[in-house]
N, CA, C and O of each residue as an XYZ file, in Angstrom:
480
protein
N      23.287     56.308    186.919
C      22.171     55.502    188.050
C      22.916     54.891    189.103
O      23.923     54.211    188.904
N      22.392     55.146    190.294
C      22.883     54.863    191.588
C      23.027     53.407    191.717
O      22.072     52.699    191.398
N      24.277     52.807    192.212
C      24.404     51.224    192.333
C      24.353     50.910    193.767
O      24.908     51.598    194.624
N      23.604     49.748    194.022
C      23.365     49.429    195.404
C      24.744     48.834    195.900
O      25.539     48.134    195.274
N      24.803     49.291    197.155
C      26.050     48.550    197.802
C      25.843     47.205    198.434
O      24.728     46.928    198.876
N      26.805     46.375    198.506
C      26.485     44.988    198.879
C      26.626     45.067    200.435
O      27.223     46.064    200.842
N      26.266     44.360    201.181
C      26.417     44.115    202.427
C      27.822     43.189    202.933
O      27.723     42.040    203.365
N      28.817     43.752    202.822
C      30.009     43.347    203.053
C      30.477     43.133    204.421
O      31.384     42.346    204.690
N      29.792     43.904    205.364
C      30.258     44.044    206.805
C      29.295     43.187    207.626
O      28.112     43.136    207.292
N      29.658     42.645    208.474
C      28.522     42.180    209.488
C      29.388     42.404    210.996
O      30.575     42.208    211.258
N      28.496     42.792    211.661
C      28.727     43.212    212.934
C      28.386     42.011    214.121
O      27.321     41.405    214.229
N      29.282     41.895    214.748
C      28.800     40.481    215.888
C      28.672     41.047    217.209
O      29.353     42.052    217.414
N      27.947     40.621    218.150
C      28.109     41.289    219.551
C      27.887     39.611    220.266
O      27.380     38.587    219.809
N      28.516     39.928    221.539
C      28.602     38.739    222.654
C      26.999     38.254    222.758
O      26.068     39.056    222.694
N      26.859     37.048    222.902
C      25.665     36.686    223.151
C      24.998     37.009    224.425
O      23.781     37.016    224.614
N      25.811     37.243    225.175
C      25.331     37.858    226.760
C      25.756     39.045    227.004
O      26.740     39.427    226.371
N      25.204     39.838    227.869
C      25.443     40.986    228.597
C      26.057     40.388    229.990
O      25.621     39.383    230.551
N      27.227     41.248    230.477
C      27.568     41.002    231.683
C      26.817     40.452    232.750
O      27.083     39.427    233.377
N      25.643     41.389    232.937
C      24.769     40.837    233.969
C      24.113     39.617    233.889
O      24.020     38.844    234.842
N      23.565     39.378    232.568
C      22.950     38.169    232.410
C      23.775     36.784    232.400
O      23.266     35.701    232.690
N      25.282     36.994    231.981
C      26.135     35.812    232.053
C      26.378     35.693    233.578
O      26.480     34.572    234.076
N      26.482     36.894    234.392
C      26.815     36.451    235.680
C      25.745     35.977    236.468
O      26.052     35.078    237.250
N      24.318     36.424    236.466
C      23.382     35.639    236.933
C      23.130     34.522    236.589
O      22.796     33.721    237.462
N      23.203     34.112    235.248
C      23.183     32.714    234.844
C      24.123     31.594    235.431
O      23.847     30.420    235.676
N      25.409     32.336    235.604
C      26.448     31.452    236.069
C      26.050     31.157    237.581
O      25.905     30.005    237.990
N      25.898     32.189    238.314
C      25.670     31.936    239.748
C      24.522     31.066    239.978
O      24.500     30.555    241.098
N      23.516     30.760    239.152
C      22.413     30.016    239.268
C      22.951     28.628    238.898
O      22.703     27.712    239.682
N      23.607     28.392    237.874
C      24.052     27.229    237.467
C      25.296     26.792    238.292
O      25.630     25.612    238.180
N      26.053     27.642    239.145
C      27.193     27.095    240.013
C      26.484     26.641    241.194
O      26.915     25.708    241.871
N      25.294     27.331    241.502
C      24.550     26.759    242.811
C      24.130     25.451    242.699
O      24.116     24.715    243.686
N      23.708     24.998    241.356
C      23.312     23.637    241.196
C      24.327     22.844    241.149
O      24.215     21.713    241.623
N      25.571     23.285    240.547
C      26.478     22.073    240.627
C      27.068     21.987    242.057
O      27.619     20.912    242.295
N      27.065     22.881    243.035
C      27.538     22.752    244.355
C      26.381     21.709    244.966
O      26.518     21.326    246.128
N      25.519     21.366    244.366
C      24.513     20.346    245.084
C      25.225     19.033    244.758
O      25.016     18.134    245.572
N      26.005     18.751    243.753
C      26.506     17.514    243.492
C      27.873     17.327    243.603
O      28.312     16.198    243.824
N      28.834     18.581    243.441
C      30.231     18.926    243.627
C      30.243     19.906    244.738
O      29.765     21.035    244.631
N      30.871     19.383    245.940
C      30.979     20.595    246.962
C      32.152     21.667    246.707
O      33.352     21.523    246.942
N      31.574     22.636    246.235
C      32.488     23.857    245.832
C      33.084     24.688    247.140
O      32.549     24.755    248.247
N      34.047     25.163    246.819
C      35.002     25.954    248.014
C      34.863     27.411    247.238
O      34.628     28.358    247.987
N      34.966     27.665    246.000
C      35.212     28.806    245.503
C      34.606     28.810    243.837
O      34.768     27.827    243.114
N      33.849     30.141    243.338
C      33.874     30.199    241.981
C      33.927     31.721    241.735
O      33.420     32.630    242.392
N      34.670     31.757    240.619
C      35.121     33.091    240.322
C      34.829     33.401    238.806
O      35.357     32.587    238.049
N      34.114     34.387    238.204
C      34.390     34.666    236.852
C      35.279     35.808    236.885
O      35.127     36.797    237.602
N      36.632     35.515    235.698
C      37.750     36.381    235.649
C      37.724     36.647    234.154
O      36.904     36.299    233.304
N      38.866     37.374    234.061
C      39.396     37.814    232.660
C      38.277     38.841    232.109
O      37.596     39.545    232.855
N      38.195     38.831    230.902
C      37.689     39.925    229.925
C      36.335     40.278    230.475
O      36.042     41.461    230.650
N      35.466     39.270    230.767
C      34.004     39.297    231.414
C      34.036     40.124    232.612
O      33.161     40.972    232.789
N      34.895     39.957    233.375
C      34.831     40.347    234.836
C      35.377     42.093    234.610
O      34.994     42.954    235.402
N      36.193     42.389    233.567
C      36.789     43.376    233.553
C      36.086     44.574    232.494
O      36.501     45.712    232.272
N      34.710     43.785    231.861
C      34.107     44.666    230.901
C      34.752     45.015    229.880
O      34.673     46.166    229.449
N      35.609     43.951    229.237
C      36.244     44.078    228.043
C      35.918     42.880    226.971
O      36.501     42.639    225.914
N      34.974     42.306    227.479
C      34.493     41.103    226.619
C      34.308     41.656    224.961
O      34.031     42.806    224.622
N      34.515     40.648    224.195
C      34.117     40.960    222.679
C      33.489     39.460    222.120
O      33.524     38.405    222.752
N      33.023     39.628    221.028
C      32.328     38.246    220.622
C      33.244     37.020    220.522
O      32.716     35.909    220.483
N      34.675     37.150    220.473
C      35.682     36.223    220.463
C      35.998     35.839    221.789
O      36.665     34.806    221.838
N      35.732     36.339    222.837
C      36.034     36.205    224.304
C      35.655     35.098    224.859
O      34.459     34.810    224.877
N      36.559     34.319    225.384
C      36.003     33.049    226.135
C      35.417     33.732    227.644
O      35.484     34.891    228.055
N      34.875     32.607    228.210
C      34.325     32.982    229.442
C      34.996     32.004    230.552
O      34.616     30.853    230.763
N      36.049     32.654    231.219
C      36.899     32.339    232.068
C      36.351     32.118    233.661
O      36.128     33.079    234.397
N      36.158     30.624    234.106
C      35.564     30.562    235.247
C      36.463     29.720    236.096
O      36.851     28.655    235.617
N      36.866     30.092    237.381
C      37.585     29.444    238.261
C      36.718     28.597    239.193
O      35.973     29.217    239.952
N      36.717     27.160    239.237
C      36.049     26.475    240.159
C      37.073     25.617    241.092
O      37.996     24.957    240.613
N      36.803     25.706    242.435
C      37.680     25.031    243.513
C      36.595     24.183    244.288
O      35.687     24.696    244.942
N      36.792     22.840    244.139
C      36.137     21.939    245.033
C      36.820     21.421    246.251
O      38.031     21.303    246.440
N      35.905     21.156    246.983
C      36.374     20.466    248.289
C      36.970     18.992    248.306
O      36.242     18.328    247.568
N      37.853     18.294    248.764
C      38.292     17.108    248.897
C      39.360     16.972    247.728
O      39.949     17.873    247.131
N      39.453     15.491    247.554
C      40.646     15.026    246.561
C      40.139     15.294    245.261
O      38.950     15.521    245.040
N      41.007     15.272    244.424
C      41.050     15.266    242.947
C      40.065     14.232    242.781
O      40.044     13.263    243.540
N      39.072     14.406    241.632
C      38.013     13.151    241.215
C      37.996     13.328    239.860
O      38.184     14.392    239.269
N      37.678     11.856    239.207
C      37.412     11.587    237.921
C      36.042     12.218    237.657
O      35.144     12.299    238.494
N      35.982     12.718    236.220
C      34.499     13.075    235.891
C      34.133     14.323    236.444
O      33.065     14.705    235.968
N      34.695     15.223    237.400
C      34.191     16.323    237.968
C      34.359     17.452    236.656
O      33.528     18.361    236.654
N      35.211     17.445    235.734
C      35.351     18.434    234.746
C      34.021     18.314    233.870
O      33.376     19.341    233.658
N      33.558     16.991    233.314
C      32.524     16.951    232.585
C      31.457     17.185    233.320
O      30.534     17.712    232.699
N      31.263     16.953    234.516
C      30.009     17.262    235.326
C      29.837     18.843    235.252
O      28.840     19.431    234.834
N      30.966     19.392    235.724
C      30.921     21.206    235.586
C      30.495     21.568    234.251
O      29.509     22.293    234.117
N      31.166     21.118    233.203
C      30.699     21.492    231.808
C      29.279     21.269    231.643
O      28.520     22.195    231.356
N      28.921     20.171    231.800
C      27.417     19.793    231.351
C      26.375     20.689    232.379
O      25.306     21.001    231.855
N      26.587     21.122    233.770
C      26.057     21.813    234.557
C      26.006     23.088    234.181
O      24.891     23.566    233.978
N      27.245     23.957    233.996
C      27.261     25.175    233.549
C      26.665     25.336    232.330
O      26.006     26.373    232.257
N      26.679     24.485    231.104
C      26.530     24.585    229.842
C      26.189     26.004    229.353
O      25.055     26.452    229.186
N      27.461     26.691    229.134
C      27.536     27.991    228.792
C      28.585     27.730    227.516
O      29.711     27.260    227.684
N      28.039     28.107    226.216
C      29.028     28.159    225.127
C      30.076     29.052    225.340
O      29.827     30.064    225.995
N      31.198     28.870    224.912
C      32.465     29.581    224.958
C      33.122     29.502    226.677
O      34.044     30.255    226.992
N      32.693     28.791    227.404
C      33.206     28.898    228.641
C      34.499     27.845    228.708
O      34.600     26.726    228.204
N      35.327     28.502    229.405
C      36.638     28.113    229.719
C      36.825     27.833    231.129
O      37.005     28.787    231.887
N      36.800     26.335    231.697
C      36.786     26.048    232.916
C      38.295     26.020    233.502
O      39.221     25.576    232.822
N      38.447     26.442    234.596
C      39.884     26.126    235.379
C      39.447     25.544    236.729
O      39.260     26.270    237.705
N      39.306     24.351    236.755
C      38.819     23.502    237.667
C      39.827     22.746    238.628
O      40.699     22.129    238.015
N      39.886     22.669    240.004
C      40.730     22.406    240.783
C      40.088     21.948    242.028
O      39.041     22.387    242.506
N      40.834     21.021    242.493
C      40.606     20.568    243.903
C      41.447     21.391    244.851
O      42.450     22.010    244.496
N      40.930     21.352    246.187
C      41.315     22.228    247.188
C      42.981     22.157    247.209
O      43.591     23.214    247.369
N      43.686     20.956    247.052
C      45.092     20.691    247.000
C      45.777     21.114    245.932
O      46.957     21.461    245.970
N      44.939     21.101    244.763
C      45.518     21.591    243.514
C      45.655     22.871    243.720
O      46.753     23.412    243.591
N      44.580     23.524    244.064
C      44.398     25.022    244.182
C      45.537     25.683    245.062
O      46.140     26.690    244.691
N      45.776     25.043    246.239
C      46.726     25.253    247.246
C      47.974     25.473    246.563
O      48.568     26.550    246.539
N      48.382     24.303    245.954
C      49.641     24.313    245.093
C      50.005     25.555    244.158
O      51.154     25.985    244.060
N      48.819     26.129    243.428
C      48.920     27.118    242.610
C      48.211     28.415    243.111
O      47.603     29.129    242.313
N      48.293     28.714    244.433
C      47.451     29.687    245.047
C      47.912     31.165    244.448
O      47.119     32.040    244.098
N      49.238     31.253    244.406
C      49.639     32.910    243.852
C      49.211     32.921    242.583
O      48.562     33.921    242.275
N      49.388     32.055    241.697
C      48.905     32.121    240.145
C      47.500     32.380    240.023
O      47.090     33.275    239.285
N      46.580     31.507    240.838
C      45.218     31.687    240.912
C      44.617     33.017    241.471
O      43.583     33.540    241.056
N      45.427     33.493    242.485
C      45.090     34.744    243.147
C      45.112     35.908    241.882
O      44.150     36.626    241.607
N      46.345     35.924    241.228
C      46.545     36.856    240.313
C      45.394     36.540    239.182
O      44.549     37.356    238.816
N      45.501     35.473    238.803
C      44.322     35.383    237.608
C      42.996     36.019    237.792
O      42.348     36.646    236.954
N      42.647     35.712    239.233
C      41.224     36.187    239.636
C      41.026     37.403    240.174
O      39.894     37.821    240.416
N      42.335     38.221    240.458
C      42.150     39.318    240.992
C      41.160     40.294    240.401
O      41.312     40.320    239.180
N      40.246     41.070    240.791
C      39.362     41.718    239.999
C      38.063     41.029    239.602
O      37.100     41.662    239.168
N      38.074     39.441    239.799
C      37.147     38.828    239.293
C      35.771     39.171    240.061
O      35.711     40.047    240.924
N      34.623     38.354    239.639
C      33.253     38.515    240.012
C      33.131     37.093    240.739
O      33.160     36.033    240.115
N      32.983     37.194    242.210
C      32.609     35.999    242.852
C      30.976     35.440    242.530
O      29.969     36.122    242.722
N      30.998     34.059    242.008
C      29.832     33.363    241.727
C      29.410     32.716    242.749
O      28.203     32.491    242.836
N      30.243     32.299    243.687
C      29.851     31.391    244.783
C      30.897     31.503    246.028
O      32.122     31.512    245.910
N      30.250     31.577    247.101
C      31.215     31.345    248.414
C      30.133     30.547    249.195
O      28.924     30.737    249.331
N      30.909     29.665    249.624
C      30.038     28.442    250.844
C      29.762     29.385    251.859
O      30.379     30.413    252.139
N      28.406     28.732    252.544
C      28.157     29.540    253.822
C      29.217     29.322    254.750
O      29.879     28.285    254.714
N      29.468     30.436    255.765
C      30.267     30.203    256.840
C      29.425     29.456    257.953
O      28.208     29.410    258.139
N      30.560     28.848    258.676
C      29.982     27.848    259.785
C      30.348     26.566    259.788
O      30.950     26.064    258.839
N      30.054     25.990    260.736
C      30.210     24.624    260.741
C      29.496     23.571    259.551
O      28.314     23.695    259.232
N      30.290     22.654    259.027
C      29.678     22.009    258.010
C      28.708     20.742    258.336
O      28.144     20.145    257.419
């Protein structure tokens, strides 16, 4: 008599595709820019390189204009509202201090936001 095999292996896939994640982040970053003046937003890491797995976090660099502010991390977290997101949030001055490191981290990343060119 043939024995039934048990379902002992489960396969999980990321909840997002790269395209849907990128589009969702672009929309939400634009919403964030309405309340926090952004200078730059970049998706980097495994998602930007096409190597994301179900265990991958979603690395996003956000650089905002002006001085460091209280509460901006919580604001960005609530506005982007993507499970598994890992925010790397810097004011302009903080980003300037770590320019080389941030450039290396985001090399090959996907630009989610760039402010319009011209006078503000």
